[in-house]
VMD Tcl script that builds the backbone (N, CA, C; Angstrom):
set m [mol new atoms 573]
animate dup $m
set s [atomselect $m all]
$s set {name element resname resid chain x y z} {
  {N N MET 1 A 165.225 60.417 99.640}
  {CA C MET 1 A 165.555 59.988 101.139}
  {C C MET 1 A 165.061 58.887 101.317}
  {N N SER 2 A 165.905 58.545 102.531}
  {CA C SER 2 A 165.228 57.397 102.593}
  {C C SER 2 A 164.016 57.615 103.595}
  {N N ARG 3 A 163.316 56.313 103.493}
  {CA C ARG 3 A 162.260 55.818 104.830}
  {C C ARG 3 A 162.732 56.521 106.380}
  {N N GLU 4 A 163.834 55.401 106.379}
  {CA C GLU 4 A 164.576 55.458 107.851}
  {C C GLU 4 A 164.438 56.915 107.945}
  {N N VAL 5 A 165.257 58.016 107.736}
  {CA C VAL 5 A 165.314 59.097 107.717}
  {C C VAL 5 A 164.196 59.912 108.123}
  {N N TRP 6 A 163.037 59.649 107.559}
  {CA C TRP 6 A 161.748 60.329 107.887}
  {C C TRP 6 A 161.221 59.760 109.190}
  {N N GLN 7 A 161.661 58.128 109.673}
  {CA C GLN 7 A 161.404 57.605 110.806}
  {C C GLN 7 A 161.714 58.112 111.969}
  {N N LYS 8 A 163.423 58.528 111.402}
  {CA C LYS 8 A 163.666 58.910 112.510}
  {C C LYS 8 A 163.756 60.662 113.363}
  {N N PHE 9 A 163.320 60.948 111.983}
  {CA C PHE 9 A 162.227 62.461 112.593}
  {C C PHE 9 A 161.409 62.700 113.034}
  {N N LEU 10 A 160.429 61.604 113.212}
  {CA C LEU 10 A 159.195 61.491 113.439}
  {C C LEU 10 A 159.505 60.950 115.241}
  {N N LYS 11 A 160.557 60.522 115.168}
  {CA C LYS 11 A 160.863 59.908 116.855}
  {C C LYS 11 A 161.401 60.828 117.465}
  {N N GLY 12 A 162.061 62.035 117.249}
  {CA C GLY 12 A 162.518 63.402 117.248}
  {C C GLY 12 A 163.937 63.405 116.679}
  {N N ASP 13 A 164.905 62.817 116.032}
  {CA C ASP 13 A 165.958 63.310 115.863}
  {C C ASP 13 A 166.145 64.651 114.982}
  {N N GLU 14 A 166.892 65.763 115.997}
  {CA C GLU 14 A 167.290 66.347 115.715}
  {C C GLU 14 A 167.707 66.831 113.878}
  {N N ASN 15 A 168.992 65.810 114.041}
  {CA C ASN 15 A 169.506 65.648 112.975}
  {C C ASN 15 A 168.771 65.448 111.692}
  {N N ALA 16 A 168.035 64.231 111.710}
  {CA C ALA 16 A 167.394 63.643 110.454}
  {C C ALA 16 A 166.568 64.956 110.261}
  {N N PHE 17 A 165.890 65.848 111.247}
  {CA C PHE 17 A 165.411 67.262 110.879}
  {C C PHE 17 A 165.801 67.920 109.519}
  {N N SER 18 A 167.025 68.358 109.826}
  {CA C SER 18 A 168.248 68.771 109.563}
  {C C SER 18 A 168.657 67.971 108.338}
  {N N ASP 19 A 168.550 66.994 107.735}
  {CA C ASP 19 A 168.797 66.149 106.624}
  {C C ASP 19 A 168.263 66.475 106.166}
  {N N LEU 20 A 166.579 66.264 106.165}
  {CA C LEU 20 A 165.023 66.524 105.568}
  {C C LEU 20 A 165.187 67.582 104.954}
  {N N TYR 21 A 166.009 68.791 105.834}
  {CA C TYR 21 A 165.557 70.333 105.542}
  {C C TYR 21 A 166.431 70.550 104.151}
  {N N SER 22 A 168.115 70.129 104.409}
  {CA C SER 22 A 168.496 69.924 103.425}
  {C C SER 22 A 168.670 69.135 101.874}
  {N N PHE 23 A 168.000 68.099 102.466}
  {CA C PHE 23 A 168.114 67.478 101.032}
  {C C PHE 23 A 166.486 68.027 100.322}
  {N N TYR 24 A 165.581 68.466 100.847}
  {CA C TYR 24 A 164.672 68.799 99.803}
  {C C TYR 24 A 164.704 70.339 99.444}
  {N N LEU 25 A 165.058 71.033 100.400}
  {CA C LEU 25 A 165.630 72.828 99.672}
  {C C LEU 25 A 165.166 73.360 98.816}
  {N N LYS 26 A 166.238 72.462 98.421}
  {CA C LYS 26 A 166.662 73.066 96.601}
  {C C LYS 26 A 165.671 72.582 95.666}
  {N N GLU 27 A 164.882 71.587 96.087}
  {CA C GLU 27 A 164.031 70.929 95.159}
  {C C GLU 27 A 162.421 71.635 95.409}
  {N N LEU 28 A 162.104 72.285 96.620}
  {CA C LEU 28 A 161.173 72.985 97.084}
  {C C LEU 28 A 160.855 74.450 96.673}
  {N N PHE 29 A 162.085 75.050 96.638}
  {CA C PHE 29 A 162.488 76.017 96.405}
  {C C PHE 29 A 162.202 76.732 94.371}
  {N N ALA 30 A 162.692 75.620 94.125}
  {CA C ALA 30 A 162.571 75.504 92.049}
  {C C ALA 30 A 160.871 75.137 92.183}
  {N N TYR 31 A 160.426 74.719 92.715}
  {CA C TYR 31 A 159.004 73.977 92.701}
  {C C TYR 31 A 158.193 75.742 92.758}
  {N N GLY 32 A 158.508 75.898 93.899}
  {CA C GLY 32 A 157.978 77.239 94.287}
  {C C GLY 32 A 157.624 78.284 92.900}
  {N N LEU 33 A 159.292 78.279 92.227}
  {CA C LEU 33 A 159.477 79.600 91.515}
  {C C LEU 33 A 158.930 78.974 90.228}
  {N N LYS 34 A 158.732 77.503 89.885}
  {CA C LYS 34 A 158.259 76.910 88.734}
  {C C LYS 34 A 156.476 77.215 88.674}
  {N N ILE 35 A 155.943 77.471 89.876}
  {CA C ILE 35 A 154.428 77.369 89.973}
  {C C ILE 35 A 154.312 79.103 89.884}
  {N N GLY 36 A 155.388 80.118 89.989}
  {CA C GLY 36 A 154.949 81.605 89.700}
  {C C GLY 36 A 155.470 82.347 91.162}
  {N N PHE 37 A 155.913 81.930 91.956}
  {CA C PHE 37 A 156.017 82.908 93.033}
  {C C PHE 37 A 157.514 83.062 93.036}
  {N N ASN 38 A 157.741 84.281 93.829}
  {CA C ASN 38 A 158.797 85.415 93.974}
  {C C ASN 38 A 159.700 84.602 95.161}
  {N N GLU 39 A 161.237 84.813 94.644}
  {CA C GLU 39 A 161.816 83.858 96.039}
  {C C GLU 39 A 161.562 84.503 97.473}
  {N N ASP 40 A 160.942 85.416 97.690}
  {CA C ASP 40 A 160.662 85.477 98.974}
  {C C ASP 40 A 159.710 84.848 99.333}
  {N N GLU 41 A 158.669 84.768 98.821}
  {CA C GLU 41 A 157.599 84.130 98.810}
  {C C GLU 41 A 158.048 82.718 99.144}
  {N N CYS 42 A 158.933 82.211 98.633}
  {CA C CYS 42 A 158.810 80.906 98.501}
  {C C CYS 42 A 159.659 80.856 99.874}
  {N N LYS 43 A 160.861 80.949 99.905}
  {CA C LYS 43 A 161.422 81.033 101.288}
  {C C LYS 43 A 160.649 81.111 102.406}
  {N N ASP 44 A 159.921 81.946 102.585}
  {CA C ASP 44 A 159.138 82.120 103.372}
  {C C ASP 44 A 158.176 81.046 104.083}
  {N N ALA 45 A 157.599 80.684 102.848}
  {CA C ALA 45 A 156.494 79.508 102.606}
  {C C ALA 45 A 157.456 78.315 102.968}
  {N N ILE 46 A 158.510 77.902 102.631}
  {CA C ILE 46 A 159.580 76.830 102.991}
  {C C ILE 46 A 159.624 76.355 104.257}
  {N N GLN 47 A 159.975 78.146 104.813}
  {CA C GLN 47 A 160.374 77.964 106.500}
  {C C GLN 47 A 158.747 77.685 106.831}
  {N N ASP 48 A 157.658 77.777 106.646}
  {CA C ASP 48 A 156.454 77.971 107.290}
  {C C ASP 48 A 156.448 75.800 107.294}
  {N N VAL 49 A 156.553 75.778 106.321}
  {CA C VAL 49 A 156.388 74.353 105.971}
  {C C VAL 49 A 157.072 73.451 106.957}
  {N N PHE 50 A 158.524 74.197 106.893}
  {CA C PHE 50 A 159.088 72.880 107.385}
  {C C PHE 50 A 158.995 73.221 109.644}
  {N N PHE 51 A 158.428 74.101 109.730}
  {CA C PHE 51 A 157.651 74.754 110.902}
  {C C PHE 51 A 156.893 73.783 111.656}
  {N N ASN 52 A 155.914 74.089 110.554}
  {CA C ASN 52 A 154.556 73.035 110.700}
  {C C ASN 52 A 154.714 71.605 110.719}
  {N N ILE 53 A 155.850 70.572 109.992}
  {CA C ILE 53 A 156.039 69.161 109.994}
  {C C ILE 53 A 156.759 69.008 111.334}
  {N N TYR 54 A 157.563 69.966 112.043}
  {CA C TYR 54 A 158.501 70.047 112.957}
  {C C TYR 54 A 157.257 69.727 114.249}
  {N N ILE 55 A 156.467 71.085 114.726}
  {CA C ILE 55 A 155.528 70.979 115.405}
  {C C ILE 55 A 154.778 70.119 115.593}
  {N N SER 56 A 154.047 69.401 114.221}
  {CA C SER 56 A 153.442 68.309 114.002}
  {C C SER 56 A 154.111 67.258 114.202}
  {N N ARG 57 A 154.676 66.822 114.117}
  {CA C ARG 57 A 155.757 65.334 113.567}
  {C C ARG 57 A 155.068 64.214 114.395}
  {N N LYS 58 A 154.401 64.512 115.506}
  {CA C LYS 58 A 153.885 63.323 116.388}
  {C C LYS 58 A 152.564 62.737 115.679}
  {N N LYS 59 A 151.787 63.731 114.770}
  {CA C LYS 59 A 150.412 63.805 114.065}
  {C C LYS 59 A 150.888 63.225 112.349}
  {N N LEU 60 A 152.562 63.081 111.734}
  {CA C LEU 60 A 152.694 62.643 110.433}
  {C C LEU 60 A 153.067 61.462 110.451}
  {N N SER 61 A 152.373 60.392 111.041}
  {CA C SER 61 A 153.170 59.142 110.911}
  {C C SER 61 A 152.523 58.456 109.607}
  {N N HIS 62 A 151.386 58.582 109.290}
  {CA C HIS 62 A 150.765 58.039 108.556}
  {C C HIS 62 A 151.477 58.897 106.990}
  {N N VAL 63 A 151.808 59.797 106.725}
  {CA C VAL 63 A 152.715 60.439 105.820}
  {C C VAL 63 A 153.873 59.309 105.291}
  {N N GLN 64 A 153.494 58.407 103.835}
  {CA C GLN 64 A 154.317 57.335 103.803}
  {C C GLN 64 A 155.434 58.199 101.953}
  {N N ASN 65 A 154.696 59.157 101.520}
  {CA C ASN 65 A 155.647 59.751 100.418}
  {C C ASN 65 A 156.038 61.162 101.320}
  {N N ILE 66 A 157.343 61.752 101.469}
  {CA C ILE 66 A 157.472 62.746 102.525}
  {C C ILE 66 A 157.692 63.849 100.977}
  {N N GLU 67 A 158.230 63.858 99.825}
  {CA C GLU 67 A 158.758 64.302 98.849}
  {C C GLU 67 A 157.336 64.657 98.942}
  {N N PHE 68 A 156.515 64.277 98.398}
  {CA C PHE 68 A 154.128 64.192 97.781}
  {C C PHE 68 A 154.117 65.608 98.979}
  {N N TYR 69 A 154.171 65.362 99.978}
  {CA C TYR 69 A 153.543 65.428 101.136}
  {C C TYR 69 A 154.245 67.435 101.251}
  {N N LEU 70 A 155.562 66.915 101.203}
  {CA C LEU 70 A 156.647 68.658 101.468}
  {C C LEU 70 A 155.926 69.319 100.445}
  {N N LEU 71 A 155.998 68.335 98.822}
  {CA C LEU 71 A 155.992 69.835 97.783}
  {C C LEU 71 A 154.211 69.973 97.288}
  {N N GLN 72 A 153.234 69.097 98.583}
  {CA C GLN 72 A 151.531 69.649 98.167}
  {C C GLN 72 A 151.494 70.412 99.501}
  {N N SER 73 A 152.264 70.330 100.488}
  {CA C SER 73 A 152.156 71.199 101.841}
  {C C SER 73 A 152.897 72.914 100.976}
  {N N LEU 74 A 153.582 72.863 100.082}
  {CA C LEU 74 A 154.434 74.026 99.925}
  {C C LEU 74 A 153.276 74.811 98.351}
  {N N LYS 75 A 152.385 74.398 98.238}
  {CA C LYS 75 A 151.856 74.477 97.012}
  {C C LYS 75 A 150.634 75.094 97.839}
  {N N ASN 76 A 150.303 74.392 98.964}
  {CA C ASN 76 A 149.016 75.088 99.513}
  {C C ASN 76 A 149.234 76.189 100.438}
  {N N LYS 77 A 150.523 76.018 100.982}
  {CA C LYS 77 A 151.241 77.641 101.850}
  {C C LYS 77 A 151.516 78.832 100.886}
  {N N LEU 78 A 151.871 78.421 99.721}
  {CA C LEU 78 A 151.959 79.273 98.568}
  {C C LEU 78 A 150.936 79.970 98.457}
  {N N PHE 79 A 149.490 79.265 98.048}
  {CA C PHE 79 A 148.602 79.536 97.378}
  {C C PHE 79 A 147.716 80.642 98.816}
  {N N ASP 80 A 148.087 79.818 100.066}
  {CA C ASP 80 A 147.549 80.793 101.139}
  {C C ASP 80 A 147.763 82.021 101.547}
  {N N PHE 81 A 149.151 82.417 101.147}
  {CA C PHE 81 A 150.057 83.551 101.109}
  {C C PHE 81 A 149.043 84.536 100.072}
  {N N HIS 82 A 149.462 83.667 99.088}
  {CA C HIS 82 A 148.411 84.773 97.766}
  {C C HIS 82 A 146.958 85.272 98.289}
  {N N ASN 83 A 146.484 84.064 98.944}
  {CA C ASN 83 A 145.132 84.227 99.023}
  {C C ASN 83 A 144.771 85.941 100.158}
  {N N ARG 84 A 145.905 85.558 101.031}
  {CA C ARG 84 A 146.164 86.554 101.953}
  {C C ARG 84 A 146.231 87.787 101.353}
  {N N GLU 85 A 147.852 87.671 100.369}
  {CA C GLU 85 A 147.773 88.813 100.120}
  {C C GLU 85 A 146.784 89.674 98.807}
  {N N THR 86 A 145.982 89.000 97.928}
  {CA C THR 86 A 145.192 89.184 97.644}
  {C C THR 86 A 143.484 89.838 97.625}
  {N N LYS 87 A 143.449 89.412 99.012}
  {CA C LYS 87 A 141.950 88.514 99.965}
  {C C LYS 87 A 141.067 88.574 98.862}
  {N N ILE 88 A 141.341 86.979 97.993}
  {CA C ILE 88 A 140.423 86.472 97.152}
  {C C ILE 88 A 140.103 85.134 98.020}
  {N N ASN 89 A 138.757 84.661 97.908}
  {CA C ASN 89 A 138.659 83.827 98.447}
  {C C ASN 89 A 138.895 82.049 97.880}
  {N N ARG 90 A 138.630 82.721 96.434}
  {CA C ARG 90 A 138.719 81.508 95.659}
  {C C ARG 90 A 139.658 81.645 94.383}
  {N N ILE 91 A 140.928 81.219 94.316}
  {CA C ILE 91 A 141.428 80.412 92.917}
  {C C ILE 91 A 141.164 80.096 92.460}
  {N N ASN 92 A 141.787 80.134 90.859}
  {CA C ASN 92 A 141.200 79.119 89.555}
  {C C ASN 92 A 142.812 78.745 89.550}
  {N N TYR 93 A 143.138 77.638 90.348}
  {CA C TYR 93 A 144.527 76.727 90.088}
  {C C TYR 93 A 145.026 76.732 88.626}
  {N N GLU 94 A 144.220 76.380 87.907}
  {CA C GLU 94 A 144.582 75.907 86.556}
  {C C GLU 94 A 144.910 76.870 85.471}
  {N N ASP 95 A 144.234 78.478 85.882}
  {CA C ASP 95 A 144.452 79.727 85.383}
  {C C ASP 95 A 145.881 80.344 85.897}
  {N N ILE 96 A 146.162 80.128 87.124}
  {CA C ILE 96 A 147.456 80.205 87.811}
  {C C ILE 96 A 148.833 79.583 86.904}
  {N N PHE 97 A 148.620 78.558 86.830}
  {CA C PHE 97 A 149.760 77.514 86.286}
  {C C PHE 97 A 149.818 77.776 84.554}
  {N N LEU 98 A 148.375 77.824 84.251}
  {CA C LEU 98 A 148.638 77.945 82.939}
  {C C LEU 98 A 148.714 79.212 82.447}
  {N N ASN 99 A 148.891 80.280 83.206}
  {CA C ASN 99 A 149.718 82.137 82.735}
  {C C ASN 99 A 150.935 81.972 83.262}
  {N N ASN 100 A 151.522 81.239 84.075}
  {CA C ASN 100 A 152.912 80.945 84.730}
  {C C ASN 100 A 153.132 80.008 83.724}
  {N N GLU 101 A 153.021 78.886 83.327}
  {CA C GLU 101 A 153.509 78.242 81.882}
  {C C GLU 101 A 153.721 79.186 80.671}
  {N N ASP 102 A 153.111 79.918 80.190}
  {CA C ASP 102 A 153.145 80.259 79.153}
  {C C ASP 102 A 154.068 81.677 79.264}
  {N N GLY 103 A 154.445 82.371 80.981}
  {CA C GLY 103 A 154.882 82.896 80.875}
  {C C GLY 103 A 156.888 82.066 80.929}
  {N N ILE 104 A 156.310 81.301 81.433}
  {CA C ILE 104 A 158.144 80.732 81.262}
  {C C ILE 104 A 158.363 80.433 79.895}
  {N N VAL 105 A 157.797 79.714 78.821}
  {CA C VAL 105 A 158.432 79.603 77.547}
  {C C VAL 105 A 158.051 81.066 77.245}
  {N N GLU 106 A 157.889 82.125 77.105}
  {CA C GLU 106 A 157.999 83.495 76.669}
  {C C GLU 106 A 159.504 83.630 77.455}
  {N N GLN 107 A 159.954 83.333 78.496}
  {CA C GLN 107 A 161.263 83.786 79.136}
  {C C GLN 107 A 162.064 82.886 78.352}
  {N N ILE 108 A 162.118 81.179 77.927}
  {CA C ILE 108 A 162.742 80.807 77.396}
  {C C ILE 108 A 162.964 81.309 76.033}
  {N N ILE 109 A 161.754 81.569 75.213}
  {CA C ILE 109 A 162.320 82.025 73.731}
  {C C ILE 109 A 162.828 83.198 73.991}
  {N N ASN 110 A 162.598 84.333 74.485}
  {CA C ASN 110 A 163.481 85.250 74.842}
  {C C ASN 110 A 164.688 85.130 75.007}
  {N N LYS 111 A 165.242 84.197 75.876}
  {CA C LYS 111 A 166.720 83.661 76.683}
  {C C LYS 111 A 167.261 83.495 75.340}
  {N N GLU 112 A 166.872 82.332 74.627}
  {CA C GLU 112 A 167.193 81.895 73.502}
  {C C GLU 112 A 167.436 83.158 71.871}
  {N N LYS 113 A 166.455 84.175 72.459}
  {CA C LYS 113 A 166.957 85.381 70.951}
  {C C LYS 113 A 168.626 85.817 71.283}
  {N N GLN 114 A 168.316 86.097 73.100}
  {CA C GLN 114 A 169.325 86.803 73.016}
  {C C GLN 114 A 170.989 86.012 73.586}
  {N N LEU 115 A 170.255 84.852 73.195}
  {CA C LEU 115 A 171.914 84.540 73.523}
  {C C LEU 115 A 171.854 84.226 71.755}
  {N N GLU 116 A 171.133 84.332 70.379}
  {CA C GLU 116 A 171.072 84.189 69.157}
  {C C GLU 116 A 171.944 85.551 68.723}
  {N N ILE 117 A 171.486 86.386 69.413}
  {CA C ILE 117 A 172.033 87.617 69.077}
  {C C ILE 117 A 173.168 87.818 69.802}
  {N N LYS 118 A 173.526 87.652 71.015}
  {CA C LYS 118 A 174.873 87.954 71.162}
  {C C LYS 118 A 175.820 87.315 70.547}
  {N N LYS 119 A 175.672 85.880 70.086}
  {CA C LYS 119 A 176.611 84.692 69.872}
  {C C LYS 119 A 176.307 85.963 67.947}
  {N N ILE 120 A 175.867 85.923 67.266}
  {CA C ILE 120 A 175.961 87.026 65.826}
  {C C ILE 120 A 176.573 88.107 66.333}
  {N N THR 121 A 176.501 89.091 66.930}
  {CA C THR 121 A 177.177 90.002 67.564}
  {C C THR 121 A 178.621 90.062 67.998}
  {N N SER 122 A 178.902 88.965 68.180}
  {CA C SER 122 A 180.345 88.493 68.945}
  {C C SER 122 A 180.851 88.171 66.875}
  {N N GLN 123 A 180.110 87.889 66.247}
  {CA C GLN 123 A 180.411 87.384 65.022}
  {C C GLN 123 A 181.224 88.555 64.133}
  {N N PHE 124 A 180.253 89.490 64.411}
  {CA C PHE 124 A 180.153 90.809 63.745}
  {C C PHE 124 A 181.476 91.358 64.339}
  {N N LEU 125 A 181.685 91.718 65.398}
  {CA C LEU 125 A 182.699 92.118 66.428}
  {C C LEU 125 A 183.961 91.547 66.002}
  {N N GLN 126 A 184.066 90.800 65.696}
  {CA C GLN 126 A 185.404 89.619 65.327}
  {C C GLN 126 A 185.623 89.884 64.307}
  {N N LYS 127 A 185.082 90.865 63.202}
  {CA C LYS 127 A 185.569 90.992 62.182}
  {C C LYS 127 A 186.206 92.123 62.188}
  {N N LEU 128 A 185.793 92.857 62.612}
  {CA C LEU 128 A 186.501 95.115 63.166}
  {C C LEU 128 A 188.097 94.984 63.370}
  {N N PRO 129 A 189.056 96.165 63.399}
  {CA C PRO 129 A 189.752 96.055 63.585}
  {C C PRO 129 A 189.373 96.335 65.052}
  {N N PRO 130 A 190.553 96.157 66.315}
  {CA C PRO 130 A 190.726 96.331 67.630}
  {C C PRO 130 A 190.008 97.568 68.197}
  {N N LYS 131 A 190.759 98.568 67.639}
  {CA C LYS 131 A 190.155 100.234 68.070}
  {C C LYS 131 A 188.515 100.445 67.721}
  {N N GLN 132 A 187.831 99.758 66.669}
  {CA C GLN 132 A 187.129 99.637 65.979}
  {C C GLN 132 A 186.087 99.054 66.851}
  {N N ARG 133 A 186.711 98.104 67.255}
  {CA C ARG 133 A 185.448 97.201 68.599}
  {C C ARG 133 A 185.392 97.177 69.795}
  {N N LYS 134 A 186.791 98.448 70.105}
  {CA C LYS 134 A 186.512 99.044 71.494}
  {C C LYS 134 A 185.168 100.364 71.353}
  {N N ILE 135 A 185.259 101.380 70.281}
  {CA C ILE 135 A 184.554 102.390 70.141}
  {C C ILE 135 A 183.252 101.987 70.452}
  {N N ILE 136 A 182.714 100.465 69.454}
  {CA C ILE 136 A 181.239 100.176 69.624}
  {C C ILE 136 A 181.646 99.683 71.171}
  {N N TYR 137 A 182.181 99.259 71.878}
  {CA C TYR 137 A 182.425 98.617 73.285}
  {C C TYR 137 A 181.742 99.703 74.109}
  {N N TYR 138 A 183.076 100.700 74.093}
  {CA C TYR 138 A 182.313 102.106 74.647}
  {C C TYR 138 A 181.086 102.483 74.517}
  {N N HIS 139 A 180.903 102.629 73.231}
  {CA C HIS 139 A 179.345 103.228 73.193}
  {C C HIS 139 A 178.634 102.601 73.163}
  {N N TYR 140 A 178.070 101.505 73.275}
  {CA C TYR 140 A 177.040 100.753 72.992}
  {C C TYR 140 A 176.969 99.754 74.582}
  {N N GLN 141 A 177.923 99.635 74.718}
  {CA C GLN 141 A 178.157 98.533 76.110}
  {C C GLN 141 A 178.116 99.696 77.317}
  {N N LEU 142 A 179.333 100.591 77.411}
  {CA C LEU 142 A 179.252 101.454 78.736}
  {C C LEU 142 A 178.761 102.548 78.793}
  {N N ASN 143 A 178.034 102.950 77.679}
  {CA C ASN 143 A 176.917 104.145 77.349}
  {C C ASN 143 A 177.963 105.553 77.217}
  {N N LEU 144 A 179.232 105.469 76.891}
  {CA C LEU 144 A 179.884 106.666 76.996}
  {C C LEU 144 A 179.689 107.444 75.115}
  {N N ASN 145 A 179.728 108.602 75.848}
  {CA C ASN 145 A 179.316 109.204 74.606}
  {C C ASN 145 A 180.453 109.697 73.553}
  {N N ILE 146 A 180.723 110.093 72.134}
  {CA C ILE 146 A 181.962 110.162 71.313}
  {C C ILE 146 A 182.869 111.108 72.266}
  {N N GLU 147 A 182.370 112.008 72.765}
  {CA C GLU 147 A 183.659 113.093 73.699}
  {C C GLU 147 A 184.647 112.105 74.484}
  {N N GLU 148 A 183.323 111.413 75.563}
  {CA C GLU 148 A 184.346 110.427 75.938}
  {C C GLU 148 A 185.401 109.051 76.247}
  {N N ILE 149 A 184.532 108.788 74.628}
  {CA C ILE 149 A 185.402 108.120 73.789}
  {C C ILE 149 A 186.456 108.458 73.028}
  {N N ALA 150 A 186.912 109.232 72.495}
  {CA C ALA 150 A 187.709 110.180 71.977}
  {C C ALA 150 A 188.496 110.533 73.476}
  {N N THR 151 A 188.497 110.796 74.324}
  {CA C THR 151 A 189.106 110.956 75.625}
  {C C THR 151 A 189.790 109.895 75.700}
  {N N ILE 152 A 188.945 109.296 75.999}
  {CA C ILE 152 A 190.058 107.557 76.717}
  {C C ILE 152 A 191.147 107.324 75.639}
  {N N LEU 153 A 190.257 107.033 74.205}
  {CA C LEU 153 A 191.346 106.561 73.270}
  {C C LEU 153 A 191.907 107.526 72.283}
  {N N GLU 154 A 192.475 108.836 72.965}
  {CA C GLU 154 A 193.436 109.789 72.730}
  {C C GLU 154 A 192.848 110.148 71.060}
  {N N MET 155 A 192.023 110.083 70.670}
  {CA C MET 155 A 191.254 110.523 69.265}
  {C C MET 155 A 190.836 111.818 69.159}
  {N N THR 156 A 190.124 112.097 68.087}
  {CA C THR 156 A 189.648 113.558 68.408}
  {C C THR 156 A 188.335 113.023 67.630}
  {N N THR 157 A 187.273 114.133 68.599}
  {CA C THR 157 A 185.925 113.512 68.180}
  {C C THR 157 A 185.067 112.922 66.801}
  {N N PRO 158 A 185.587 113.518 65.823}
  {CA C PRO 158 A 185.211 113.702 64.287}
  {C C PRO 158 A 186.009 112.126 63.945}
  {N N ALA 159 A 187.227 111.720 64.403}
  {CA C ALA 159 A 188.143 110.338 64.337}
  {C C ALA 159 A 187.124 109.648 65.088}
  {N N VAL 160 A 186.205 109.592 65.942}
  {CA C VAL 160 A 185.661 108.322 67.046}
  {C C VAL 160 A 184.434 108.192 66.038}
  {N N LYS 161 A 183.684 109.560 65.826}
  {CA C LYS 161 A 182.444 109.323 64.811}
  {C C LYS 161 A 183.051 109.062 63.221}
  {N N LYS 162 A 183.924 109.081 62.894}
  {CA C LYS 162 A 184.601 108.172 61.001}
  {C C LYS 162 A 184.016 106.820 62.155}
  {N N SER 163 A 185.256 106.503 62.810}
  {CA C SER 163 A 185.562 105.038 63.178}
  {C C SER 163 A 184.081 104.440 63.697}
  {N N LEU 164 A 183.442 104.784 64.392}
  {CA C LEU 164 A 182.276 103.896 64.728}
  {C C LEU 164 A 181.101 104.025 62.978}
  {N N TYR 165 A 181.426 104.778 62.339}
  {CA C TYR 165 A 180.159 105.171 61.200}
  {C C TYR 165 A 180.969 103.988 60.642}
  {N N ARG 166 A 181.861 103.894 60.037}
  {CA C ARG 166 A 182.515 103.021 59.204}
  {C C ARG 166 A 182.498 101.489 59.969}
  {N N ALA 167 A 183.084 101.264 61.467}
  {CA C ALA 167 A 182.590 99.890 62.132}
  {C C ALA 167 A 181.070 99.205 61.789}
  {N N LEU 168 A 180.182 100.470 62.176}
  {CA C LEU 168 A 178.690 100.099 61.513}
  {C C LEU 168 A 178.437 99.352 60.156}
  {N N GLN 169 A 179.025 100.476 59.241}
  {CA C GLN 169 A 179.100 100.142 57.673}
  {C C GLN 169 A 179.665 99.283 57.321}
  {N N LYS 170 A 180.788 98.726 57.943}
  {CA C LYS 170 A 181.330 97.645 57.511}
  {C C LYS 170 A 180.251 96.217 58.128}
  {N N ILE 171 A 179.489 96.300 59.364}
  {CA C ILE 171 A 178.959 94.951 59.829}
  {C C ILE 171 A 177.914 94.683 58.784}
  {N N LYS 172 A 177.264 96.030 58.180}
  {CA C LYS 172 A 175.993 96.036 57.552}
  {C C LYS 172 A 176.474 94.971 56.106}
  {N N GLU 173 A 177.885 95.873 55.658}
  {CA C GLU 173 A 178.222 94.788 54.375}
  {C C GLU 173 A 178.438 93.693 54.637}
  {N N THR 174 A 179.182 93.479 55.541}
  {CA C THR 174 A 179.382 91.729 55.553}
  {C C THR 174 A 178.479 91.159 56.207}
  {N N SER 175 A 176.878 91.231 56.412}
  {CA C SER 175 A 175.988 90.301 57.107}
  {C C SER 175 A 174.722 90.147 55.686}
  {N N SER 176 A 174.131 89.446 55.949}
  {CA C SER 176 A 172.989 88.975 55.627}
  {C C SER 176 A 171.685 89.827 56.028}
  {N N ASP 177 A 170.809 89.843 55.372}
  {CA C ASP 177 A 169.720 91.124 55.431}
  {C C ASP 177 A 168.908 90.400 56.893}
  {N N ILE 178 A 168.823 88.975 57.021}
  {CA C ILE 178 A 168.245 88.565 58.821}
  {C C ILE 178 A 169.199 89.130 59.772}
  {N N THR 179 A 170.432 88.474 59.501}
  {CA C THR 179 A 171.617 89.371 60.454}
  {C C THR 179 A 171.820 90.240 61.137}
  {N N GLN 180 A 171.185 91.372 59.580}
  {CA C GLN 180 A 171.453 93.074 59.809}
  {C C GLN 180 A 170.143 93.493 60.363}
  {N N ASN 181 A 169.020 92.618 60.555}
  {CA C ASN 181 A 168.351 93.009 61.321}
  {C C ASN 181 A 167.992 92.623 63.078}
  {N N ILE 182 A 168.266 91.372 63.149}
  {CA C ILE 182 A 169.008 90.789 64.056}
  {C C ILE 182 A 169.759 92.056 64.671}
  {N N PHE 183 A 171.331 92.634 63.847}
  {CA C PHE 183 A 172.007 93.291 64.627}
  {C C PHE 183 A 171.538 94.786 64.799}
  {N N THR 184 A 170.914 94.975 63.823}
  {CA C THR 184 A 169.839 96.476 63.707}
  {C C THR 184 A 169.091 96.691 65.387}
  {N N HIS 185 A 168.745 95.132 65.766}
  {CA C HIS 185 A 167.744 95.343 66.599}
  {C C HIS 185 A 168.820 95.133 67.930}
  {N N PHE 186 A 169.664 94.430 68.135}
  {CA C PHE 186 A 170.507 94.524 69.431}
  {C C PHE 186 A 171.105 95.600 69.815}
  {N N LEU 187 A 171.411 96.617 68.563}
  {CA C LEU 187 A 171.741 98.093 68.741}
  {C C LEU 187 A 170.696 98.951 69.710}
  {N N THR 188 A 169.512 98.642 69.409}
  {CA C THR 188 A 168.446 99.002 69.699}
  {C C THR 188 A 168.231 99.096 71.260}
  {N N ILE 189 A 168.582 97.684 71.462}
  {CA C ILE 189 A 168.388 97.580 72.670}
  {C C ILE 189 A 169.443 98.046 73.706}
  {N N ILE 190 A 170.482 97.941 73.282}
  {CA C ILE 190 A 171.742 97.910 73.811}
  {C C ILE 190 A 171.719 99.797 74.057}
  {N N GLY 191 A 171.429 100.554 72.707}
  {CA C GLY 191 A 171.796 102.232 72.384}
  {C C GLY 191 A 171.033 102.505 73.251}
}
mol reanalyze $m
mol bondsrecalc $m
mol representation Tube
mol addrep $m
C-alpha cells in the first residue's frame, strides 16, 4: 500500500480509509489466526484496530510503515482480549507462539496423513467392482447399516454382507502391509 494512500487517510479521505481496510483485511485476519486466535476474536480485534486508527488519525502522522503498525496493533489488541477473558495480568508471549506453532505443525502433519489415506483408499476402491464400491461407500461414508444398503441396492441382507466381506478381503489381498494398516486405520476413523 503506497505511502500516498496513507497520507490521504491521515488528511481525512474516507476512500483512502476504505482502501486501507480492504487491502490489509485478509493479511490481518490470517495473522490473527496464525498466532492462535479464533475467527471471531480476529474479526473483533481487526474492527477495533481500524476504529482506533480512524478516530486517532491526527495522532498517527509519525507512522512510517502502516503494515507493521497494523500488525503490531492487531497483536496487542488480541492479547488485550486474551488478558481480559482469562483475567491474567501477565502473558508469556513466547509460550503462546511456541504452543501455537506446535499446533500448526501437528495440523499440517495430520492433513498430510489424511490426504495420503484418501489417496490410498481411492486406489483401493478403484480395484473393486462398482457394486462393491457402492456398498463400501454407503456403509463407511454414509453410515448406512446392512439392511438399509440391501433395500437401496435391492439385494438381500446376506448378499450385502457377503459383498462387503469380499470387498474388504480383496483390498487386503491386493495391498501391502503398510497400506493395509493405513486402510484399516481409515476404516476405524470413518467406521
